[in-house]
SERO-4910 file (N, C-alpha, C, O; in steps of 0.05 Angstrom, whole numbers):
BEGIN
 pado doro    nc1    nc2    nc3   cac1   cac2   cac3    cc1    cc2    cc3    oc1    oc2    oc3
  Unk    A   1087  -1237  -1512   1097  -1263  -1508   1089  -1270  -1483   1087  -1253  -1465
  Unk    A   1085  -1294  -1478   1079  -1306  -1450   1093  -1329  -1443   1090  -1350  -1455
  Unk    A   1113  -1326  -1421   1125  -1345  -1409   1111  -1353  -1383   1111  -1339  -1362
  Unk    A   1096  -1383  -1387   1082  -1388  -1365   1094  -1409  -1340   1082  -1421  -1322
  Unk    A   1117  -1408  -1346   1134  -1424  -1328   1163  -1420  -1329   1177  -1434  -1344
  Unk    A   1173  -1401  -1313   1200  -1397  -1314   1207  -1391  -1277   1189  -1388  -1260
  Unk    A   1237  -1391  -1273   1245  -1390  -1246   1263  -1368  -1246   1288  -1370  -1248
  Unk    A   1246  -1342  -1244   1260  -1318  -1248   1278  -1312  -1224   1299  -1300  -1229
  Unk    A   1273  -1318  -1196   1293  -1317  -1178   1317  -1330  -1177   1336  -1323  -1163
  Unk    A   1319  -1352  -1194   1344  -1370  -1198   1365  -1359  -1220   1388  -1368  -1223
  Unk    A   1353  -1338  -1237   1377  -1333  -1254   1399  -1318  -1240   1395  -1309  -1217
  Unk    A   1423  -1316  -1252   1445  -1303  -1237   1441  -1273  -1233   1452  -1263  -1214
  Unk    A   1425  -1256  -1250   1420  -1229  -1245   1388  -1226  -1252   1379  -1215  -1272
  Unk    A   1376  -1237  -1231   1346  -1237  -1235   1334  -1207  -1238   1314  -1206  -1253
  Unk    A   1343  -1186  -1227   1329  -1165  -1230   1334  -1151  -1258   1318  -1135  -1266
  Unk    A   1354  -1156  -1270   1359  -1153  -1296   1339  -1165  -1317   1330  -1154  -1337
  Unk    A   1335  -1189  -1309   1316  -1204  -1330   1292  -1194  -1323   1277  -1191  -1342
  Unk    A   1281  -1188  -1298   1254  -1173  -1297   1254  -1149  -1310   1235  -1144  -1325
  Unk    A   1272  -1133  -1308   1272  -1108  -1326   1270  -1112  -1358   1258  -1096  -1373
  Unk    A   1282  -1131  -1366   1282  -1139  -1390   1250  -1150  -1399   1238  -1142  -1420
  Unk    A   1241  -1166  -1383   1211  -1175  -1387   1196  -1149  -1393   1183  -1144  -1413
  Unk    A   1200  -1134  -1371   1184  -1107  -1370   1184  -1091  -1398   1164  -1083  -1411
  Unk    A   1210  -1087  -1404   1212  -1071  -1431   1206  -1083  -1454   1201  -1070  -1475
  Unk    A   1205  -1110  -1452   1188  -1127  -1481   1159  -1134  -1475   1146  -1149  -1490
  Unk    A   1149  -1124  -1454   1124  -1128  -1447   1114  -1159  -1445   1091  -1166  -1452
  Unk    A   1129  -1173  -1436   1126  -1204  -1431   1110  -1210  -1407   1117  -1200  -1386
  Unk    A   1087  -1224  -1408   1075  -1237  -1387   1086  -1260  -1377   1085  -1280  -1393
  Unk    A   1097  -1264  -1354   1106  -1286  -1344   1096  -1294  -1313   1088  -1278  -1296
  Unk    A   1100  -1324  -1309   1090  -1334  -1284   1116  -1347  -1272   1127  -1367  -1281
  Unk    A   1123  -1331  -1251   1151  -1343  -1234   1142  -1359  -1219   1127  -1354  -1201
  Unk    A   1154  -1384  -1226   1146  -1407  -1203   1167  -1404  -1184   1190  -1395  -1189
  Unk    A   1158  -1415  -1161   1182  -1422  -1139   1184  -1451  -1133   1168  -1468  -1139
  Unk    A   1206  -1455  -1119   1214  -1483  -1112   1209  -1487  -1086   1209  -1511  -1078
  Unk    A   1205  -1471  -1070   1199  -1471  -1041   1180  -1450  -1030   1177  -1431  -1045
  Unk    A   1169  -1450  -1010   1146  -1434   -995   1166  -1412   -990   1159  -1389   -996
  Unk    A   1191  -1416   -979   1203  -1394   -967   1213  -1378   -989   1222  -1357   -982
  Unk    A   1215  -1383  -1015   1222  -1368  -1037   1199  -1346  -1044   1204  -1325  -1056
  Unk    A   1178  -1352  -1038   1151  -1335  -1047   1154  -1309  -1042   1150  -1293  -1060
  Unk    A   1161  -1301  -1016   1158  -1273  -1009   1185  -1256  -1024   1181  -1233  -1032
  Unk    A   1205  -1265  -1026   1224  -1254  -1040   1225  -1253  -1068   1238  -1235  -1081
  Unk    A   1212  -1271  -1078   1207  -1272  -1113   1183  -1248  -1114   1186  -1231  -1131
  Unk    A   1164  -1248  -1099   1142  -1226  -1099   1152  -1199  -1098   1142  -1179  -1109
  Unk    A   1175  -1198  -1081   1189  -1169  -1080   1203  -1161  -1105   1204  -1139  -1115
  Unk    A   1214  -1183  -1114   1233  -1183  -1138   1219  -1165  -1161   1228  -1145  -1172
  Unk    A   1191  -1179  -1164   1174  -1172  -1186   1152  -1150  -1176   1131  -1145  -1188
  Unk    A   1159  -1138  -1155   1136  -1122  -1144   1126  -1097  -1167   1103  -1088  -1166
  Unk    A   1143  -1089  -1185   1140  -1070  -1201   1133  -1075  -1227   1126  -1058  -1243
  Unk    A   1137  -1098  -1232   1131  -1112  -1257   1100  -1121  -1259   1092  -1141  -1247
  Unk    A   1082  -1103  -1277   1055  -1112  -1268   1043  -1139  -1290   1021  -1149  -1291
  Unk    A   1066  -1144  -1308   1055  -1167  -1322   1072  -1194  -1308   1075  -1214  -1323
  Unk    A   1078  -1194  -1288   1091  -1215  -1278   1075  -1228  -1255   1067  -1211  -1239
  Unk    A   1069  -1252  -1250   1053  -1263  -1227   1076  -1279  -1214   1097  -1282  -1226
  Unk    A   1072  -1289  -1189   1087  -1305  -1173   1068  -1333  -1164   1046  -1330  -1154
  Unk    A   1077  -1356  -1169   1069  -1377  -1162   1080  -1389  -1136   1104  -1388  -1131
  Unk    A   1061  -1400  -1119   1071  -1413  -1093   1080  -1442  -1100   1064  -1457  -1112
  Unk    A   1106  -1451  -1093   1112  -1481  -1100   1129  -1489  -1078   1140  -1476  -1060
  Unk    A   1127  -1519  -1085   1144  -1537  -1069   1152  -1556  -1089   1136  -1573  -1096
  Unk    A   1180  -1556  -1102   1188  -1573  -1124   1188  -1603  -1108   1194  -1607  -1085
  Unk    A   1180  -1625  -1131   1184  -1653  -1118   1209  -1661  -1111   1212  -1677  -1093
  Unk    A   1229  -1649  -1125   1258  -1653  -1121   1265  -1643  -1094   1286  -1652  -1085
  Unk    A   1252  -1626  -1079   1259  -1617  -1053   1238  -1628  -1034   1237  -1617  -1012
  Unk    A   1222  -1646  -1039   1204  -1656  -1024   1210  -1666   -997   1195  -1661   -978
  Unk    A   1232  -1681   -994   1241  -1689   -970   1252  -1671   -954   1246  -1668   -930
  Unk    A   1273  -1655   -969   1287  -1630   -954   1270  -1610   -944   1277  -1598   -923
  Unk    A   1247  -1604   -957   1229  -1582   -948   1199  -1583   -945   1183  -1565   -950
  Unk    A   1195  -1613   -934   1170  -1615   -928   1160  -1603   -903   1137  -1602   -895
  Unk    A   1183  -1593   -889   1178  -1575   -864   1162  -1552   -867   1150  -1541   -849
  Unk    A   1163  -1543   -893   1153  -1517   -901   1125  -1520   -914   1113  -1501   -925
  Unk    A   1115  -1544   -911   1082  -1540   -920   1064  -1528   -898   1041  -1522   -905
  Unk    A   1071  -1524   -875   1056  -1509   -859   1059  -1478   -870   1039  -1464   -870
  Unk    A   1083  -1467   -880   1084  -1441   -890   1069  -1443   -918   1054  -1424   -923
  Unk    A   1070  -1459   -933   1056  -1460   -958   1027  -1456   -954   1015  -1442   -970
  Unk    A   1013  -1468   -932    983  -1467   -929    980  -1443   -917    957  -1436   -919
  Unk    A    997  -1424   -903    995  -1399   -896    992  -1379   -917    975  -1362   -918
  Unk    A   1011  -1383   -935   1012  -1361   -957    994  -1370   -981    993  -1355  -1000
  Unk    A    979  -1392   -982    965  -1399  -1002    940  -1378  -1008    935  -1372  -1031
  Unk    A    926  -1368   -987    909  -1346   -992    916  -1323  -1007    900  -1308  -1017
  Unk    A    945  -1321  -1008    951  -1294  -1020    960  -1297  -1051    973  -1281  -1065
  Unk    A    951  -1322  -1056    959  -1323  -1091    943  -1339  -1100    935  -1357  -1084
  Unk    A    933  -1338  -1127    919  -1357  -1145    934  -1376  -1163    923  -1392  -1177
  Unk    A    964  -1372  -1159    976  -1390  -1177    996  -1406  -1158   1010  -1396  -1140
  Unk    A    994  -1431  -1163   1011  -1452  -1151   1031  -1469  -1163   1023  -1486  -1179
  Unk    A   1060  -1465  -1158   1079  -1480  -1174   1105  -1471  -1170   1107  -1447  -1165
  Unk    A   1128  -1486  -1170   1122  -1513  -1187   1119  -1536  -1166   1136  -1538  -1148
  Unk    A   1097  -1554  -1168   1092  -1575  -1153   1088  -1597  -1171   1084  -1591  -1195
  Unk    A   1087  -1624  -1162   1085  -1648  -1173   1098  -1670  -1165   1103  -1672  -1141
  Unk    A   1107  -1689  -1182   1121  -1712  -1175   1145  -1719  -1197   1144  -1710  -1219
  Unk    A   1161  -1731  -1190   1183  -1736  -1205   1193  -1768  -1203   1206  -1776  -1184
  Unk    A   1187  -1782  -1221   1196  -1810  -1221   1218  -1818  -1232   1217  -1839  -1244
  Unk    A   1244  -1801  -1232   1266  -1804  -1247   1280  -1823  -1228   1275  -1821  -1204
  Unk    A   1297  -1841  -1235   1312  -1862  -1213   1319  -1851  -1190   1311  -1859  -1169
  Unk    A   1339  -1827  -1195   1347  -1813  -1167   1328  -1798  -1149   1333  -1790  -1126
  Unk    A   1302  -1797  -1164   1283  -1788  -1144   1264  -1805  -1132   1249  -1797  -1114
  Unk    A   1265  -1830  -1142   1244  -1849  -1130   1252  -1855  -1099   1234  -1863  -1084
  Unk    A   1277  -1852  -1090   1283  -1858  -1060   1267  -1843  -1044   1259  -1854  -1023
  Unk    A   1260  -1822  -1047   1235  -1810  -1031   1212  -1800  -1043   1200  -1778  -1041
  Unk    A   1205  -1824  -1058   1176  -1821  -1071   1153  -1819  -1050   1132  -1806  -1054
  Unk    A   1157  -1833  -1027   1133  -1828  -1005   1136  -1799   -997   1115  -1790   -987
  Unk    A   1153  -1785   -998   1157  -1757   -987   1144  -1736  -1013   1133  -1714  -1010
  Unk    A   1149  -1750  -1034   1138  -1730  -1057   1106  -1735  -1055   1091  -1715  -1053
  Unk    A   1097  -1755  -1057   1074  -1763  -1054   1051  -1749  -1032   1028  -1741  -1037
  Unk    A   1066  -1751  -1007   1054  -1736   -986   1053  -1705   -991   1034  -1692   -983
  Unk    A   1074  -1695  -1003   1074  -1663  -1005   1054  -1658  -1028   1037  -1640  -1026
  Unk    A   1055  -1672  -1047   1037  -1666  -1072   1008  -1667  -1061    993  -1648  -1063
  Unk    A   1002  -1690  -1050    974  -1696  -1041    961  -1674  -1023    938  -1665  -1025
  Unk    A    983  -1666  -1003    974  -1648   -985    971  -1617   -998    957  -1600   -987
  Unk    A    987  -1611  -1021    983  -1588  -1028    955  -1588  -1047    942  -1567  -1051
  Unk    A    950  -1610  -1058    926  -1612  -1075    902  -1609  -1055    883  -1595  -1060
  Unk    A    906  -1623  -1035    882  -1617  -1013    878  -1590  -1006    856  -1579  -1006
  Unk    A    901  -1579  -1000    902  -1545   -995    893  -1533  -1013    880  -1515  -1003
  Unk    A    893  -1532  -1037    884  -1519  -1064    854  -1523  -1061    838  -1504  -1059
  Unk    A    848  -1551  -1060    816  -1552  -1060    803  -1538  -1037    782  -1527  -1041
  Unk    A    814  -1538  -1010    803  -1524   -991    799  -1495   -999    779  -1481   -995
  Unk    A    824  -1490  -1011    816  -1455  -1019    802  -1452  -1041    805  -1431  -1053
  Unk    A    784  -1470  -1051    772  -1462  -1075    781  -1465  -1102    767  -1458  -1121
  Unk    A    807  -1478  -1105    819  -1486  -1131    838  -1458  -1130    836  -1436  -1119
  Unk    A    859  -1471  -1150    880  -1452  -1154    889  -1457  -1186    878  -1475  -1199
  Unk    A    906  -1442  -1197    917  -1444  -1226    944  -1461  -1217    961  -1451  -1202
  Unk    A    945  -1483  -1226    971  -1500  -1216    992  -1507  -1245    985  -1517  -1266
  Unk    A   1012  -1500  -1239   1034  -1510  -1259   1047  -1536  -1244   1051  -1536  -1220
  Unk    A   1052  -1556  -1260   1056  -1581  -1247   1078  -1599  -1263   1076  -1602  -1287
  Unk    A   1095  -1610  -1249   1116  -1625  -1260   1111  -1656  -1257   1102  -1668  -1237
  Unk    A   1118  -1666  -1282   1104  -1696  -1283   1129  -1712  -1297   1126  -1733  -1309
  Unk    A   1151  -1701  -1294   1171  -1726  -1308   1173  -1750  -1302   1184  -1755  -1281
  Unk    A   1164  -1773  -1320   1167  -1798  -1315   1146  -1804  -1288   1149  -1821  -1270
  Unk    A   1127  -1790  -1291   1108  -1793  -1265   1077  -1786  -1276   1059  -1782  -1260
  Unk    A   1075  -1786  -1299   1047  -1774  -1309   1023  -1788  -1298   1004  -1777  -1288
  Unk    A   1026  -1813  -1298   1000  -1832  -1289    998  -1824  -1260    977  -1816  -1252
  Unk    A   1017  -1826  -1244   1017  -1819  -1217   1002  -1790  -1208    983  -1787  -1192
  Unk    A   1016  -1770  -1225   1005  -1744  -1222    977  -1739  -1231    963  -1723  -1219
  Unk    A    967  -1755  -1254    937  -1755  -1257    923  -1771  -1238    900  -1762  -1232
  Unk    A    932  -1793  -1227    921  -1809  -1205    914  -1785  -1181    891  -1783  -1172
  Unk    A    934  -1771  -1174    934  -1755  -1152    909  -1729  -1158    891  -1722  -1142
  Unk    A    913  -1718  -1183    891  -1701  -1196    860  -1713  -1194    840  -1702  -1188
  Unk    A    865  -1736  -1201    833  -1747  -1204    827  -1754  -1171    803  -1756  -1164
  Unk    A    843  -1756  -1153    838  -1763  -1123    831  -1735  -1108    821  -1735  -1086
  Unk    A    835  -1711  -1122    832  -1684  -1109    817  -1667  -1131    825  -1645  -1139
  Unk    A    793  -1680  -1141    777  -1658  -1158    773  -1635  -1143    768  -1635  -1119
  Unk    A    775  -1613  -1160    763  -1589  -1148    793  -1571  -1136    791  -1548  -1127
  Unk    A    818  -1586  -1137    840  -1571  -1132    845  -1548  -1147    858  -1530  -1136
  Unk    A    836  -1545  -1175    841  -1525  -1193    844  -1530  -1223    832  -1549  -1234
  Unk    A    855  -1518  -1233    864  -1519  -1264    894  -1529  -1262    913  -1517  -1252
  Unk    A    893  -1551  -1272    925  -1563  -1274    936  -1557  -1303    924  -1563  -1323
  Unk    A    959  -1547  -1302    975  -1541  -1326   1000  -1559  -1322   1015  -1557  -1303
  Unk    A   1003  -1579  -1345   1025  -1600  -1345   1045  -1585  -1355   1044  -1579  -1379
  Unk    A   1065  -1577  -1341   1089  -1563  -1354   1112  -1586  -1367   1119  -1607  -1356
  Unk    A   1120  -1578  -1391   1141  -1592  -1405   1128  -1620  -1411   1144  -1638  -1411
  Unk    A   1101  -1627  -1415   1096  -1653  -1413   1112  -1674  -1428   1117  -1669  -1451
  Unk    A   1121  -1697  -1418   1138  -1716  -1432   1124  -1744  -1432   1137  -1764  -1437
  Unk    A   1099  -1746  -1426   1093  -1775  -1424   1084  -1786  -1453   1093  -1778  -1474
  Unk    A   1065  -1807  -1450   1057  -1818  -1473   1030  -1808  -1486   1015  -1792  -1475
  Unk    A   1025  -1819  -1509   1002  -1809  -1522    974  -1815  -1508    955  -1800  -1507
  Unk    A    975  -1843  -1495    952  -1853  -1478    948  -1836  -1452    925  -1831  -1444
  Unk    A    968  -1826  -1438    966  -1811  -1416    957  -1779  -1422    943  -1765  -1408
  Unk    A    968  -1773  -1448    956  -1747  -1458    933  -1741  -1460    924  -1720  -1453
  Unk    A    918  -1763  -1472    888  -1770  -1474    875  -1766  -1446    858  -1749  -1441
  Unk    A    886  -1787  -1428    873  -1780  -1402    875  -1752  -1388    858  -1740  -1375
  Unk    A    902  -1745  -1394    902  -1713  -1382    880  -1691  -1394    869  -1674  -1380
  Unk    A    878  -1694  -1419    857  -1681  -1435    827  -1682  -1419    813  -1663  -1411
  Unk    A    822  -1708  -1418    797  -1718  -1408    792  -1704  -1377    769  -1697  -1370
  Unk    A    816  -1700  -1361    816  -1694  -1336    815  -1662  -1333    812  -1652  -1311
  Unk    A    819  -1649  -1357    813  -1619  -1363    846  -1602  -1359    850  -1579  -1353
  Unk    A    862  -1622  -1363    890  -1611  -1360    892  -1591  -1383    880  -1592  -1405
  Unk    A    911  -1569  -1373    925  -1551  -1397    953  -1562  -1396    961  -1580  -1381
  Unk    A    968  -1548  -1415    996  -1551  -1424   1017  -1527  -1427   1011  -1507  -1440
  Unk    A   1035  -1529  -1417   1055  -1509  -1425   1081  -1521  -1441   1095  -1539  -1433
  Unk    A   1084  -1509  -1466   1104  -1521  -1480   1125  -1500  -1488   1118  -1479  -1498
  Unk    A   1149  -1506  -1484   1177  -1487  -1494   1190  -1498  -1512   1185  -1520  -1523
  Unk    A   1213  -1481  -1516   1231  -1487  -1540   1247  -1516  -1540   1254  -1529  -1560
  Unk    A   1252  -1522  -1514   1266  -1547  -1507   1250  -1571  -1513   1257  -1591  -1524
  Unk    A   1229  -1566  -1504   1212  -1591  -1507   1207  -1595  -1540   1211  -1616  -1553
  Unk    A   1198  -1572  -1551   1193  -1574  -1581   1216  -1576  -1600   1213  -1573  -1624
  Unk    A   1240  -1579  -1590   1265  -1585  -1607   1264  -1613  -1615   1276  -1619  -1635
  Unk    A   1250  -1632  -1602   1250  -1656  -1607   1226  -1665  -1621   1203  -1657  -1616
  Unk    A   1232  -1685  -1641   1208  -1700  -1652   1181  -1708  -1640   1158  -1707  -1650
  Unk    A   1192  -1719  -1613   1167  -1726  -1593   1154  -1707  -1583   1130  -1705  -1584
  Unk    A   1170  -1689  -1571   1153  -1663  -1563   1135  -1646  -1587   1114  -1635  -1580
  Unk    A   1143  -1645  -1611   1127  -1633  -1628   1104  -1654  -1636   1083  -1645  -1645
  Unk    A   1107  -1677  -1634   1083  -1697  -1639   1060  -1694  -1615   1036  -1691  -1620
  Unk    A   1071  -1694  -1592   1057  -1688  -1566   1039  -1659  -1569   1016  -1657  -1561
  Unk    A   1053  -1640  -1580   1043  -1614  -1583   1021  -1618  -1602    999  -1608  -1596
  Unk    A   1024  -1629  -1621   1006  -1631  -1641    980  -1643  -1631    959  -1635  -1641
  Unk    A    980  -1662  -1612    958  -1677  -1602    943  -1656  -1580    919  -1658  -1574
  Unk    A    957  -1640  -1571    945  -1620  -1545    922  -1605  -1560    925  -1596  -1582
  Unk    A    898  -1603  -1545    879  -1582  -1550    892  -1550  -1554    904  -1538  -1536
  Unk    A    889  -1543  -1576    899  -1516  -1580    889  -1492  -1562    901  -1471  -1559
  Unk    A    868  -1500  -1551    854  -1480  -1536    861  -1482  -1505    850  -1468  -1487
  Unk    A    882  -1501  -1500    893  -1510  -1474    923  -1509  -1473    935  -1523  -1457
  Unk    A    935  -1492  -1492    961  -1492  -1495    974  -1466  -1488    965  -1445  -1499
  Unk    A    994  -1464  -1472   1009  -1439  -1462   1038  -1445  -1472   1046  -1467  -1480
  Unk    A   1054  -1422  -1472   1081  -1421  -1475   1098  -1421  -1451   1089  -1410  -1431
  Unk    A   1123  -1431  -1452   1142  -1430  -1430   1164  -1430  -1437   1169  -1433  -1461
  Unk    A   1185  -1427  -1419   1212  -1432  -1424   1226  -1449  -1408   1245  -1462  -1418
  Unk    A   1221  -1452  -1381   1227  -1465  -1354   1259  -1457  -1353   1276  -1474  -1347
  Unk    A   1265  -1431  -1358   1289  -1418  -1358   1296  -1412  -1326   1276  -1404  -1312
  Unk    A   1315  -1414  -1315   1344  -1414  -1328   1351  -1441  -1328   1375  -1445  -1331
  Unk    A   1335  -1463  -1326   1345  -1489  -1325   1343  -1506  -1356   1357  -1525  -1362
  Unk    A   1324  -1492  -1372   1325  -1504  -1400   1349  -1487  -1417   1359  -1466  -1409
  Unk    A   1354  -1500  -1440   1372  -1488  -1456   1358  -1484  -1487   1340  -1500  -1494
  Unk    A   1366  -1464  -1502   1357  -1455  -1527   1384  -1448  -1546   1401  -1431  -1541
  Unk    A   1383  -1465  -1566   1409  -1461  -1587   1434  -1459  -1563   1446  -1438  -1565
  Unk    A   1441  -1474  -1546   1464  -1473  -1533   1466  -1454  -1505   1486  -1453  -1490
  Unk    A   1444  -1441  -1502   1446  -1416  -1483   1422  -1420  -1464   1400  -1432  -1468
  Unk    A   1429  -1409  -1445   1401  -1411  -1421   1381  -1395  -1430   1384  -1373  -1441
  Unk    A   1356  -1410  -1425   1334  -1399  -1437   1325  -1372  -1423   1329  -1372  -1398
  Unk    A   1316  -1353  -1433   1305  -1330  -1420   1274  -1328  -1427   1263  -1341  -1445
  Unk    A   1264  -1309  -1412   1228  -1314  -1423   1220  -1304  -1449   1200  -1311  -1461
  Unk    A   1239  -1286  -1459   1237  -1276  -1489   1243  -1300  -1509   1236  -1297  -1533
  Unk    A   1254  -1322  -1501   1259  -1341  -1520   1233  -1356  -1526   1232  -1370  -1546
  Unk    A   1209  -1354  -1510   1186  -1362  -1521   1178  -1364  -1553   1162  -1378  -1565
  Unk    A   1196  -1342  -1561   1188  -1334  -1589   1199  -1362  -1605   1186  -1371  -1624
  Unk    A   1217  -1372  -1599   1224  -1400  -1611   1203  -1418  -1612   1199  -1431  -1632
  Unk    A   1190  -1419  -1590   1162  -1438  -1583   1140  -1429  -1603   1126  -1444  -1616
  Unk    A   1139  -1405  -1603   1116  -1392  -1622   1122  -1405  -1651   1104  -1418  -1662
  Unk    A   1144  -1400  -1662   1155  -1405  -1690   1148  -1436  -1692   1132  -1443  -1709
  Unk    A   1160  -1455  -1675   1153  -1482  -1675   1128  -1492  -1674   1123  -1513  -1687
  Unk    A   1110  -1482  -1661   1082  -1487  -1658   1072  -1476  -1685   1054  -1489  -1696
  Unk    A   1081  -1458  -1693   1065  -1447  -1718   1072  -1471  -1742   1056  -1475  -1760
  Unk    A   1095  -1486  -1742   1100  -1504  -1758   1086  -1529  -1756   1079  -1543  -1775
  Unk    A   1080  -1534  -1727   1064  -1557  -1719   1037  -1557  -1727   1027  -1575  -1741
  Unk    A   1022  -1533  -1716    995  -1524  -1725    991  -1516  -1757    968  -1513  -1767
  Unk    A   1012  -1513  -1771   1009  -1504  -1799    994  -1478  -1797    972  -1475  -1808
  Unk    A   1006  -1459  -1783    991  -1430  -1783   1015  -1415  -1780   1037  -1426  -1778
  Unk    A   1014  -1387  -1781   1036  -1369  -1780   1037  -1360  -1750   1018  -1363  -1735
  Unk    A   1062  -1348  -1745   1069  -1341  -1719   1050  -1325  -1702   1046  -1328  -1678
  Unk    A   1039  -1304  -1719   1021  -1286  -1709    993  -1303  -1695    983  -1299  -1673
  Unk    A    986  -1319  -1714    961  -1333  -1705    965  -1349  -1679    947  -1352  -1663
  Unk    A    992  -1358  -1678    998  -1376  -1652    996  -1358  -1628    985  -1366  -1608
  Unk    A   1007  -1331  -1632   1011  -1316  -1608    982  -1305  -1603    976  -1298  -1580
  Unk    A    965  -1302  -1619    935  -1295  -1613    924  -1318  -1596    914  -1313  -1574
  Unk    A    925  -1345  -1606    916  -1369  -1596    927  -1368  -1566    912  -1371  -1547
  Unk    A    952  -1365  -1562    961  -1363  -1533    953  -1341  -1518    948  -1346  -1494
  Unk    A    950  -1318  -1527    939  -1296  -1513    912  -1299  -1506    905  -1292  -1484
  Unk    A    895  -1309  -1523    868  -1318  -1524    860  -1339  -1495    841  -1338  -1479
  Unk    A    882  -1358  -1497    880  -1379  -1481    890  -1368  -1447    880  -1375  -1426
  Unk    A    911  -1351  -1450    912  -1341  -1423    897  -1321  -1410    897  -1320  -1385
  Unk    A    881  -1303  -1424    857  -1289  -1420    838  -1301  -1409    828  -1295  -1387
  Unk    A    830  -1324  -1427    806  -1344  -1417    813  -1360  -1391    794  -1366  -1377
  Unk    A    833  -1368  -1382    844  -1380  -1362    844  -1361  -1343    833  -1367  -1322
  Unk    A    854  -1336  -1346    853  -1322  -1319    824  -1306  -1317    815  -1298  -1296
  Unk    A    812  -1304  -1339    781  -1294  -1328    766  -1312  -1317    744  -1305  -1309
  Unk    A    776  -1338  -1314    756  -1355  -1308    761  -1357  -1275    746  -1370  -1260
  Unk    A    780  -1346  -1267    785  -1346  -1239    785  -1316  -1229    799  -1298  -1238
  Unk    A    765  -1313  -1209    758  -1289  -1195    746  -1267  -1213    741  -1244  -1206
  Unk    A    743  -1279  -1238    726  -1255  -1254    744  -1233  -1263    735  -1211  -1267
  Unk    A    767  -1239  -1266    787  -1217  -1273    807  -1229  -1289    813  -1252  -1285
  Unk    A    820  -1213  -1313    839  -1225  -1327    866  -1211  -1322    870  -1188  -1312
  Unk    A    888  -1232  -1332    909  -1221  -1325    923  -1206  -1348    944  -1192  -1345
  Unk    A    910  -1209  -1373    925  -1202  -1398    903  -1183  -1411    908  -1172  -1432
***
């Protein structure tokens, strides 16, 4: 199983979650919300060879942590994964939209200067603006829109820009999410949980809960769950092989 977007360091007992991921053979991308969390999260998963850590600065923390942009740029050469980054257009987040834009655009510029990174991107209520920024920073890398919740027209534009998508049980629990997943190119879809923030059947989502996403994608794609897993595995292998000529899976 593959959880391409989870916050391992933010679980109440993160080391137990990491051990369980290892015992189940789960491939996971541990995203971070601040650059200062990257070192500690990297240490947390140092013995888990199927877990990678992404360097991030979450849009909700853009105003509070924009001072860490220099640290972000210092750490960037040490990873090929970046996230969680992006923009958030929710009403409560609009009050510091200028900070969000500054942080996101500077990160994209840094990724482009570094030769491109694999990026997992937050775009809640801001898909158009995220795509505008990506279009202005072509060469920043491969964007994966995590928990995509925009419209069909924006989805088509994202596909044209080369975006990938990570979908999880929470997204796929609603009719809108399933319809969006049906429109996504199957060869650019990965699974995620967004744990511990997302919920599955009334409990906190854990990386192994991607199994629910596999089952739902099977229904959406009208194939069995094993076929979905093979597609997701192939997608991750192709994505990571295209970067530095080596595969993660």
